[in-house]
C-alpha angles and dihedrals in degrees: 000000000000116000095235092050092047090052090052099044093048090048094235086127118021100220133037094223090054090050089051091051092049089052092047092052090057098245096122125076131180118202090347096308127105109258135213121217091252095057111127113235124213132187115284093029114139113223122194123190119192122205123165108325095328134084129209110206125185140164121233111236099172133012100183111127094213092056093046092056093052101037115006096170093069093056095080143025119219112234101174133004 
């Protein structure tokens, strides 16, 4: 599943266009590498989003779109807020 779509469906970021802008500005990394919005996420990927002087880091548990629509909170595990 695309990174921007995952961020929107899990409600980490409210809008997909905002998620794309955040990725484009270089504030999102996947497994320690800067990520584009079209990057495909897989289970066990570590995603870090920087905003201001804080970082939100989480581990992807599930990247299935059907599961995300029914229960988005179980798709990721927060590592650091």
